[in-house]
N, C-alpha and C positions, 0 to 999 in steps of 0.2 A: 507577552503576558504570562503571568504565572497561573498555576492551576486554579486557584480560587477566583481570579479575575475571569478566567475562561468559564468557570461554572456560573459566576454572576452574569456574565454576558449571555450564556445559554438560557438562564432563568428569565432574564429580561426579554429575550427574543420570544421565548415560549409564552410569556404573559402578554406581550404585544400581539402575537399571532392570535391568541385566544380572544383578546379584546376586539381585534378587527373582525374576527368571525362572529362574535356576539353582536357587533354593530350591524352586520348584514341581516341578522335574524334575532332581534332583541327579545322575542317571545319564546325562544327555544330554551327549555329547561336544561337540556343536555349541554348546550353551549354556555349557559350561565354557570352550570356546575364546573365545566372545564375551566372557565375564567376564574371562578372562585378558588378552585384547586391550585391553579397557577399562581394566583396572588398569595395564597397561604404558603406555598413552597418558597416563593421569593421572600416573603416576610420572615419566615422561619430562618432562612439562610442569612438574611441581613441581621437579624437579632443574634444569631450565633456568632457572626463576625464581630459585631459590636461587643459582645460578651468577652470574646478573646482579646480584644484590643484594650480592655480595661486593666 
C-alpha cells in the first residue's frame, strides 16, 4: 500500500473507532465531537484526493 492508502486506512480506522465509542455513549458531547472531527478529517482528505485526480 502506498502512503496515501495508508493514510486513508488510518483515517477510516480512526473514524470507525470514534463511531463505535459514540455508540456506547450516544449522549457524550466529547465523543460526539471526537466522531465529528474524525469525519471532517476523513472528508477533507477524500476531497483532497478527488481534487488531485481531476
